[in-house]
DOTI-751700 format. One record per residue (C-alpha): residue number from 1; x, y, z; residue in three letters. Coordinates in steps of 0.001 Angstrom, whole numbers, plus 500000, padded with zeros to 6 digits. Example, Ala and Ser with C-alpha at 12.3 -4.5 7.8 and 13.67 -1.06 7.14 Angstrom:
2
+-----+--------+--------+--------+------+
:  nr :   east :  north :     up : rest :
+-----+--------+--------+--------+------+
:   1 : 512300 : 495500 : 507800 :  ALA :
:   2 : 513670 : 498940 : 507140 :  SER :
+-----+--------+--------+--------+------+
This chain:
358
+-----+--------+--------+--------+------+
:  nr :   east :  north :     up : rest :
+-----+--------+--------+--------+------+
:   1 : 499965 : 499802 : 499942 :  MET :
:   2 : 501266 : 503482 : 498959 :  LYS :
:   3 : 501938 : 505800 : 501863 :  GLU :
:   4 : 500868 : 509649 : 501607 :  TYR :
:   5 : 503993 : 510781 : 499650 :  GLU :
:   6 : 503635 : 507942 : 497437 :  GLU :
:   7 : 500043 : 509040 : 496588 :  LEU :
:   8 : 501483 : 512778 : 495696 :  GLY :
:   9 : 502039 : 514598 : 498776 :  LEU :
:  10 : 505785 : 515074 : 498671 :  SER :
:  11 : 507640 : 516982 : 501644 :  THR :
:  12 : 507603 : 519818 : 499914 :  ALA :
:  13 : 503733 : 519894 : 499198 :  ASP :
:  14 : 503212 : 519450 : 502569 :  VAL :
:  15 : 506002 : 522609 : 503414 :  ASN :
:  16 : 503742 : 524822 : 501000 :  SER :
:  17 : 500914 : 523807 : 502825 :  ILE :
:  18 : 501647 : 524057 : 506845 :  ALA :
:  19 : 504956 : 526268 : 506365 :  GLY :
:  20 : 506955 : 523962 : 508544 :  ILE :
:  21 : 509416 : 521316 : 508400 :  ASP :
:  22 : 507945 : 517914 : 508151 :  VAL :
:  23 : 508738 : 515252 : 510667 :  SER :
:  24 : 510374 : 511760 : 510349 :  ASP :
:  25 : 507435 : 510616 : 511891 :  GLN :
:  26 : 504994 : 512101 : 509220 :  LEU :
:  27 : 506948 : 509610 : 506912 :  LEU :
:  28 : 505999 : 506221 : 509031 :  GLN :
:  29 : 503343 : 504027 : 508481 :  LYS :
:  30 : 499977 : 504668 : 509440 :  ALA :
:  31 : 498529 : 502604 : 511913 :  GLN :
:  32 : 495562 : 500853 : 509221 :  GLN :
:  33 : 496822 : 497570 : 508646 :  LYS :
:  34 : 497009 : 496533 : 504755 :  THR :
:  35 : 496343 : 493205 : 505626 :  ILE :
:  36 : 494174 : 491505 : 502637 :  PHE :
:  37 : 495596 : 494229 : 499740 :  SER :
:  38 : 499170 : 492898 : 500211 :  GLN :
:  39 : 498681 : 489360 : 499002 :  LEU :
:  40 : 497836 : 490895 : 495417 :  TYR :
:  41 : 500618 : 491256 : 493099 :  LYS :
:  42 : 500739 : 495219 : 492546 :  SER :
:  43 : 501264 : 496628 : 488636 :  VAL :
:  44 : 501157 : 500595 : 487619 :  ASN :
:  45 : 499165 : 500589 : 484489 :  VAL :
:  46 : 500463 : 503270 : 481945 :  GLU :
:  47 : 498782 : 506411 : 481755 :  GLU :
:  48 : 495929 : 505836 : 479863 :  GLY :
:  49 : 494491 : 502688 : 479623 :  HIS :
:  50 : 491220 : 502360 : 481334 :  ASN :
:  51 : 491777 : 498533 : 481760 :  SER :
:  52 : 494437 : 495645 : 483007 :  PHE :
:  53 : 494480 : 492370 : 481408 :  LYS :
:  54 : 496070 : 489669 : 483665 :  TYR :
:  55 : 496046 : 485780 : 483619 :  PRO :
:  56 : 493231 : 483603 : 485116 :  LYS :
:  57 : 493184 : 480268 : 485553 :  SER :
:  58 : 489838 : 478196 : 484979 :  PRO :
:  59 : 488197 : 476700 : 488422 :  SER :
:  60 : 489794 : 473267 : 488560 :  SER :
:  61 : 493179 : 471252 : 488666 :  THR :
:  62 : 495314 : 470230 : 485508 :  ILE :
:  63 : 495089 : 466821 : 484785 :  THR :
:  64 : 498761 : 465236 : 483596 :  VAL :
:  65 : 498506 : 462554 : 481330 :  SER :
:  66 : 500180 : 459666 : 482671 :  GLN :
:  67 : 502850 : 456466 : 481051 :  ASP :
:  68 : 501518 : 457335 : 477622 :  VAL :
:  69 : 503308 : 455323 : 475027 :  ALA :
:  70 : 506073 : 457083 : 473179 :  PRO :
:  71 : 504227 : 456629 : 470174 :  ASN :
:  72 : 500653 : 458134 : 471550 :  SER :
:  73 : 499386 : 461600 : 471563 :  SER :
:  74 : 498447 : 463372 : 474833 :  ILE :
:  75 : 495096 : 463969 : 475881 :  ALA :
:  76 : 493663 : 467072 : 475511 :  ILE :
:  77 : 492917 : 468097 : 479301 :  SER :
:  78 : 490528 : 470930 : 479097 :  GLY :
:  79 : 492435 : 472976 : 481668 :  TYR :
:  80 : 492445 : 476497 : 479548 :  VAL :
:  81 : 494230 : 479810 : 480925 :  PHE :
:  82 : 492418 : 482672 : 480094 :  ASN :
:  83 : 492274 : 486505 : 480709 :  ALA :
:  84 : 490835 : 488446 : 483462 :  GLY :
:  85 : 489995 : 492100 : 483335 :  THR :
:  86 : 490741 : 494784 : 486210 :  ILE :
:  87 : 488324 : 498020 : 485875 :  ILE :
:  88 : 489646 : 500671 : 487516 :  PRO :
:  89 : 487544 : 502159 : 491047 :  ARG :
:  90 : 488036 : 505578 : 492578 :  LYS :
:  91 : 488762 : 506206 : 496001 :  ASN :
:  92 : 489470 : 509560 : 497868 :  GLY :
:  93 : 489134 : 511618 : 500257 :  VAL :
:  94 : 489074 : 515514 : 501130 :  ARG :
:  95 : 490444 : 517477 : 504120 :  VAL :
:  96 : 490329 : 521204 : 504704 :  GLU :
:  97 : 492985 : 523449 : 506819 :  LEU :
:  98 : 492298 : 526791 : 507677 :  THR :
:  99 : 494522 : 530027 : 507134 :  ASN :
: 100 : 495151 : 530284 : 511298 :  GLU :
: 101 : 495806 : 526846 : 511521 :  ALA :
: 102 : 498325 : 527024 : 508758 :  ILE :
: 103 : 499900 : 530063 : 510046 :  GLU :
: 104 : 500135 : 529136 : 513401 :  ASP :
: 105 : 503715 : 528022 : 513730 :  ALA :
: 106 : 503661 : 526114 : 516904 :  SER :
: 107 : 504555 : 522497 : 517380 :  SER :
: 108 : 500306 : 521847 : 518074 :  SER :
: 109 : 500679 : 522885 : 514373 :  ASN :
: 110 : 502923 : 520297 : 513393 :  LYS :
: 111 : 500360 : 517845 : 515266 :  GLU :
: 112 : 497646 : 519425 : 513187 :  LEU :
: 113 : 499523 : 518614 : 509735 :  VAL :
: 114 : 500372 : 514798 : 510944 :  GLN :
: 115 : 496980 : 513911 : 511464 :  VAL :
: 116 : 495708 : 515239 : 508648 :  MET :
: 117 : 498341 : 512940 : 506610 :  ILE :
: 118 : 497293 : 510194 : 508793 :  ASP :
: 119 : 493678 : 510455 : 508560 :  GLU :
: 120 : 494269 : 511060 : 504450 :  ILE :
: 121 : 496443 : 507726 : 504442 :  SER :
: 122 : 494343 : 505569 : 507154 :  ASN :
: 123 : 491345 : 506281 : 505156 :  GLU :
: 124 : 492315 : 505482 : 501735 :  ILE :
: 125 : 494546 : 502393 : 503168 :  LYS :
: 126 : 490940 : 501342 : 504670 :  ALA :
: 127 : 489114 : 501406 : 501713 :  VAL :
: 128 : 491765 : 499841 : 499567 :  ASN :
: 129 : 492008 : 496681 : 502092 :  ASP :
: 130 : 488185 : 496411 : 502392 :  ALA :
: 131 : 488070 : 496159 : 498557 :  ARG :
: 132 : 490975 : 493447 : 498497 :  ALA :
: 133 : 489021 : 491580 : 501047 :  PHE :
: 134 : 485889 : 491925 : 498660 :  THR :
: 135 : 487470 : 490612 : 496177 :  ILE :
: 136 : 489994 : 487745 : 497597 :  CYS :
: 137 : 487045 : 486218 : 499061 :  LEU :
: 138 : 484339 : 487550 : 496734 :  ASP :
: 139 : 482075 : 488588 : 499070 :  VAL :
: 140 : 478678 : 488515 : 498112 :  LYS :
: 141 : 475390 : 488973 : 500356 :  TYR :
: 142 : 471724 : 487515 : 501027 :  ASN :
: 143 : 468382 : 488116 : 502784 :  THR :
: 144 : 466713 : 485644 : 504482 :  LEU :
: 145 : 462497 : 486397 : 505327 :  THR :
: 146 : 460047 : 485149 : 507059 :  ALA :
: 147 : 459437 : 482799 : 504023 :  GLY :
: 148 : 462478 : 480968 : 504243 :  ASP :
: 149 : 461953 : 480310 : 508164 :  PHE :
: 150 : 458122 : 478659 : 507417 :  ALA :
: 151 : 457032 : 475907 : 509674 :  GLY :
: 152 : 460103 : 476989 : 512068 :  GLY :
: 153 : 462609 : 478796 : 513342 :  THR :
: 154 : 465651 : 477347 : 510959 :  LEU :
: 155 : 466289 : 478239 : 507817 :  ALA :
: 156 : 468840 : 476634 : 505198 :  SER :
: 157 : 470568 : 478399 : 502160 :  SER :
: 158 : 472793 : 476911 : 499407 :  THR :
: 159 : 474676 : 480634 : 499837 :  LEU :
: 160 : 477407 : 479449 : 501804 :  ARG :
: 161 : 480128 : 479228 : 503638 :  PRO :
: 162 : 478637 : 482246 : 506101 :  ILE :
: 163 : 480930 : 484788 : 506757 :  LEU :
: 164 : 478984 : 487050 : 509200 :  GLU :
: 165 : 475866 : 488268 : 510257 :  ILE :
: 166 : 474966 : 491543 : 508498 :  ILE :
: 167 : 471937 : 492763 : 510412 :  SER :
: 168 : 468418 : 491381 : 511360 :  SER :
: 169 : 464993 : 492529 : 512664 :  THR :
: 170 : 462436 : 490529 : 514410 :  PHE :
: 171 : 458919 : 491371 : 516237 :  ASN :
: 172 : 460142 : 489073 : 519074 :  THR :
: 173 : 463110 : 486602 : 519573 :  GLY :
: 174 : 466845 : 486843 : 517997 :  SER :
: 175 : 469410 : 485033 : 516194 :  ILE :
: 176 : 470011 : 481576 : 518292 :  SER :
: 177 : 472499 : 480069 : 515968 :  SER :
: 178 : 474013 : 479916 : 512996 :  TRP :
: 179 : 475979 : 477287 : 511055 :  ASP :
: 180 : 478461 : 478723 : 508895 :  ALA :
: 181 : 479457 : 475987 : 506230 :  SER :
: 182 : 476040 : 474366 : 506316 :  ASP :
: 183 : 474766 : 478164 : 505300 :  GLY :
: 184 : 471743 : 477578 : 508328 :  LYS :
: 185 : 470216 : 480118 : 510552 :  ILE :
: 186 : 468603 : 479353 : 513616 :  LEU :
: 187 : 466319 : 481706 : 515585 :  LEU :
: 188 : 464018 : 481947 : 518385 :  SER :
: 189 : 460992 : 483812 : 518822 :  GLY :
: 190 : 458797 : 485030 : 516608 :  SER :
: 191 : 459812 : 485421 : 513022 :  VAL :
: 192 : 456239 : 486711 : 511265 :  SER :
: 193 : 458554 : 489423 : 510141 :  SER :
: 194 : 462145 : 487883 : 510061 :  ALA :
: 195 : 464864 : 489275 : 508513 :  THR :
: 196 : 468288 : 488267 : 508050 :  VAL :
: 197 : 471234 : 489519 : 506134 :  VAL :
: 198 : 474754 : 487788 : 505892 :  TYR :
: 199 : 477683 : 487411 : 504206 :  SER :
: 200 : 479301 : 484372 : 502498 :  TYR :
: 201 : 482542 : 483583 : 500033 :  SER :
: 202 : 481675 : 482801 : 496712 :  ASN :
: 203 : 484966 : 482479 : 496120 :  GLN :
: 204 : 484882 : 479390 : 499076 :  ALA :
: 205 : 481390 : 478408 : 497176 :  LYS :
: 206 : 482405 : 477927 : 493723 :  SER :
: 207 : 485903 : 475973 : 494687 :  SER :
: 208 : 484412 : 473829 : 497193 :  SER :
: 209 : 487158 : 474628 : 499879 :  GLN :
: 210 : 485771 : 475650 : 502367 :  TYR :
: 211 : 485007 : 473187 : 506114 :  GLN :
: 212 : 483178 : 473142 : 509212 :  ASP :
: 213 : 485657 : 473454 : 512300 :  CYS :
: 214 : 485728 : 470120 : 513644 :  ALA :
: 215 : 483949 : 471190 : 516927 :  THR :
: 216 : 480912 : 474154 : 516584 :  PRO :
: 217 : 482174 : 477547 : 518027 :  LYS :
: 218 : 486226 : 476631 : 517957 :  THR :
: 219 : 489127 : 477172 : 515898 :  ILE :
: 220 : 491691 : 474447 : 516186 :  THR :
: 221 : 495068 : 473715 : 514854 :  LEU :
: 222 : 493781 : 470220 : 513375 :  ALA :
: 223 : 490907 : 472362 : 511252 :  ASP :
: 224 : 493664 : 474494 : 510075 :  ILE :
: 225 : 496204 : 471860 : 508634 :  PHE :
: 226 : 492995 : 469949 : 507361 :  LEU :
: 227 : 492196 : 472984 : 505325 :  MET :
: 228 : 495910 : 473243 : 504450 :  ARG :
: 229 : 495896 : 469263 : 503166 :  THR :
: 230 : 492620 : 469919 : 501101 :  THR :
: 231 : 494646 : 472903 : 499289 :  MET :
: 232 : 497955 : 470986 : 498841 :  ARG :
: 233 : 496138 : 468252 : 497186 :  GLY :
: 234 : 494814 : 470330 : 494896 :  ASN :
: 235 : 498042 : 471795 : 494011 :  THR :
: 236 : 497502 : 474516 : 495822 :  ILE :
: 237 : 500620 : 475851 : 498220 :  TYR :
: 238 : 499027 : 478168 : 501173 :  PRO :
: 239 : 502058 : 480975 : 502356 :  ASP :
: 240 : 499472 : 483107 : 504379 :  VAL :
: 241 : 497024 : 482240 : 507021 :  CYS :
: 242 : 494556 : 484898 : 508484 :  LEU :
: 243 : 492938 : 485323 : 511231 :  LEU :
: 244 : 490896 : 487396 : 513636 :  ASN :
: 245 : 492711 : 488514 : 517110 :  ASP :
: 246 : 489634 : 487219 : 518952 :  LYS :
: 247 : 490437 : 483292 : 517721 :  ASP :
: 248 : 493924 : 483639 : 518545 :  PHE :
: 249 : 494454 : 482354 : 522144 :  ASP :
: 250 : 492131 : 479634 : 520927 :  ASN :
: 251 : 494213 : 478538 : 518527 :  ILE :
: 252 : 498229 : 479206 : 519498 :  PHE :
: 253 : 497508 : 477846 : 523453 :  ILE :
: 254 : 498172 : 474428 : 522657 :  VAL :
: 255 : 501786 : 473439 : 524033 :  GLU :
: 256 : 502485 : 470848 : 521528 :  GLU :
: 257 : 502552 : 474057 : 519329 :  LEU :
: 258 : 506217 : 475436 : 520529 :  SER :
: 259 : 507850 : 473391 : 517908 :  GLY :
: 260 : 505675 : 474331 : 515159 :  LEU :
: 261 : 505186 : 478052 : 515890 :  TRP :
: 262 : 507888 : 480831 : 515342 :  VAL :
: 263 : 507100 : 484294 : 516438 :  GLY :
: 264 : 507921 : 487237 : 514520 :  VAL :
: 265 : 510282 : 488905 : 517047 :  ASP :
: 266 : 512692 : 485373 : 516632 :  SER :
: 267 : 512838 : 486043 : 512761 :  TYR :
: 268 : 516152 : 486624 : 511223 :  LYS :
: 269 : 517069 : 489809 : 510686 :  THR :
: 270 : 516730 : 489881 : 507045 :  ASN :
: 271 : 513545 : 487984 : 506969 :  SER :
: 272 : 511145 : 489822 : 505033 :  PRO :
: 273 : 507596 : 490383 : 506874 :  VAL :
: 274 : 504046 : 491039 : 506088 :  LEU :
: 275 : 502154 : 493440 : 507599 :  GLU :
: 276 : 500351 : 492506 : 510754 :  GLY :
: 277 : 502264 : 489066 : 510370 :  GLU :
: 278 : 502765 : 487977 : 514409 :  ILE :
: 279 : 504699 : 484487 : 513313 :  GLY :
: 280 : 504901 : 480875 : 511302 :  LYS :
: 281 : 503145 : 478308 : 511566 :  LEU :
: 282 : 505022 : 475886 : 509732 :  LEU :
: 283 : 505174 : 477648 : 506419 :  ASP :
: 284 : 502350 : 479611 : 507001 :  LEU :
: 285 : 503227 : 483098 : 507727 :  LYS :
: 286 : 500162 : 484120 : 510214 :  VAL :
: 287 : 497980 : 487385 : 510007 :  LEU :
: 288 : 496446 : 489106 : 512487 :  ALA :
: 289 : 495182 : 492747 : 513149 :  GLY :
: 290 : 492730 : 492970 : 510383 :  SER :
: 291 : 489188 : 494226 : 511490 :  THR :
: 292 : 488065 : 492474 : 508237 :  LEU :
: 293 : 488217 : 489139 : 508504 :  ILE :
: 294 : 485057 : 487743 : 511344 :  PRO :
: 295 : 485527 : 486353 : 514247 :  GLU :
: 296 : 485203 : 481923 : 513824 :  GLY :
: 297 : 486769 : 481931 : 510168 :  VAL :
: 298 : 490420 : 481457 : 509125 :  VAL :
: 299 : 491472 : 481961 : 505578 :  ALA :
: 300 : 493944 : 480426 : 503966 :  LEU :
: 301 : 495775 : 481922 : 500853 :  VAL :
: 302 : 498293 : 480938 : 498121 :  ASP :
: 303 : 499119 : 484678 : 497246 :  SER :
: 304 : 501470 : 483378 : 494267 :  SER :
: 305 : 498186 : 482329 : 493101 :  ARG :
: 306 : 495793 : 485168 : 494496 :  LEU :
: 307 : 496157 : 487814 : 491884 :  GLY :
: 308 : 496604 : 491228 : 490893 :  TYR :
: 309 : 496361 : 494733 : 492138 :  GLU :
: 310 : 496363 : 497543 : 489475 :  ALA :
: 311 : 496991 : 501263 : 490303 :  VAL :
: 312 : 496033 : 503347 : 487633 :  PHE :
: 313 : 496921 : 506971 : 488954 :  ARG :
: 314 : 497232 : 508709 : 492767 :  SER :
: 315 : 496948 : 512452 : 493108 :  ASP :
: 316 : 496821 : 515264 : 495302 :  VAL :
: 317 : 495162 : 518500 : 495057 :  LYS :
: 318 : 495821 : 521976 : 496530 :  VAL :
: 319 : 493199 : 524486 : 496346 :  GLU :
: 320 : 493140 : 527792 : 498414 :  PHE :
: 321 : 489349 : 528473 : 499311 :  LEU :
: 322 : 489620 : 532627 : 499850 :  PRO :
: 323 : 485627 : 532740 : 500779 :  GLU :
: 324 : 486527 : 530534 : 504385 :  SER :
: 325 : 490143 : 531805 : 504407 :  PHE :
: 326 : 491215 : 527668 : 504290 :  SER :
: 327 : 493187 : 525460 : 502387 :  LYS :
: 328 : 491432 : 522122 : 500346 :  ARG :
: 329 : 493845 : 518770 : 499729 :  ILE :
: 330 : 492131 : 516285 : 498234 :  SER :
: 331 : 493819 : 513089 : 497515 :  VAL :
: 332 : 492330 : 510175 : 495270 :  TRP :
: 333 : 493448 : 506686 : 494159 :  ASP :
: 334 : 492733 : 504674 : 491590 :  VAL :
: 335 : 493019 : 500903 : 491995 :  ARG :
: 336 : 491401 : 497595 : 491817 :  ASP :
: 337 : 491962 : 493723 : 492242 :  TYR :
: 338 : 491617 : 490839 : 490174 :  GLY :
: 339 : 491515 : 487041 : 490965 :  THR :
: 340 : 493717 : 484838 : 489227 :  SER :
: 341 : 493015 : 481220 : 490592 :  ASP :
: 342 : 489697 : 480192 : 492526 :  ASN :
: 343 : 491521 : 477639 : 494078 :  LEU :
: 344 : 493952 : 480301 : 496117 :  ALA :
: 345 : 491827 : 480708 : 499090 :  VAL :
: 346 : 490484 : 477685 : 501488 :  GLY :
: 347 : 488434 : 478800 : 504338 :  LEU :
: 348 : 487626 : 477025 : 507989 :  VAL :
: 349 : 484294 : 478322 : 508908 :  ALA :
: 350 : 481708 : 477742 : 511687 :  ASN :
: 351 : 484314 : 478650 : 514864 :  GLY :
: 352 : 482202 : 481850 : 516057 :  GLY :
: 353 : 480721 : 482126 : 519491 :  SER :
: 354 : 477341 : 481302 : 518984 :  ILE :
: 355 : 477852 : 479148 : 515613 :  CYS :
: 356 : 476476 : 475125 : 516265 :  ALA :
: 357 : 476277 : 472215 : 514310 :  ASP :
: 358 : 472431 : 472755 : 512377 :  LEU :
+-----+--------+--------+--------+------+
């Protein structure tokens, strides 16, 4: 993810805005983690192009013809690479500084500029990372209404695995539990006007690379390794494991883990570290700190097969507003993401606090 100066705000720009020196602290990374967007291969698209083509694999595995006689032909497997297309999406943010604040050369002015830059950087990062999360898992939404619960309080959907309950309304009652992998939601109380909106991963649905936790409400190392084995059986080799902070203690309190886990503080000096990386579990880099991955869900990703981030344009514009005696700073960013291989992601689900085996 590009920092503010890469978006077009240079040290000279900020000096001209604030009339002060920019401290080194201003150039540090903003707090918002770019967990998902960093997993894509980033490509700067040449100016003037309004789309980006990238190689895309079909939703199947390669079938190799084995033990073919020397004089025999190799059968056509039907595995055909295709091209995906990324269309640019524009995100932007605008802030204003009053001339009084700009002209104040006190220490508080430095803090003002720093806050402004951090706000811009954080907001754009958050929007881009949310978009990367949506593309990575192909997040979609489904609504269950009273008719889906007809004859009882349990509704089932083929649109699964469920990632998160987005909203719900009832006359009385509430959501009792849900089975994320089986797409089932159980209500308690009246369902005469029930409406439940949930998100699900169409990526995992399409590839069938998702599974239940062995024990509902609890994600274990065994669940993660089982999903890893499934993916490796499809010739996909996940290198990243993403989880919600709330699930960390349940997964990593096992004493036997000591031989499998290496904390990031124990890495060799030159080892590259991803944003949010807290350690390695065998050959999996474990990433936490994202507010996007729901509680009770673990995502395994083969980042070499995931896809591309196409960066079309990043701009900044500074305007003087005489009517309000202020300066307006507008920053916008034009990019989007595309998945190369539908098998690059696998999910473990049904580990949330009110999940069940329905």
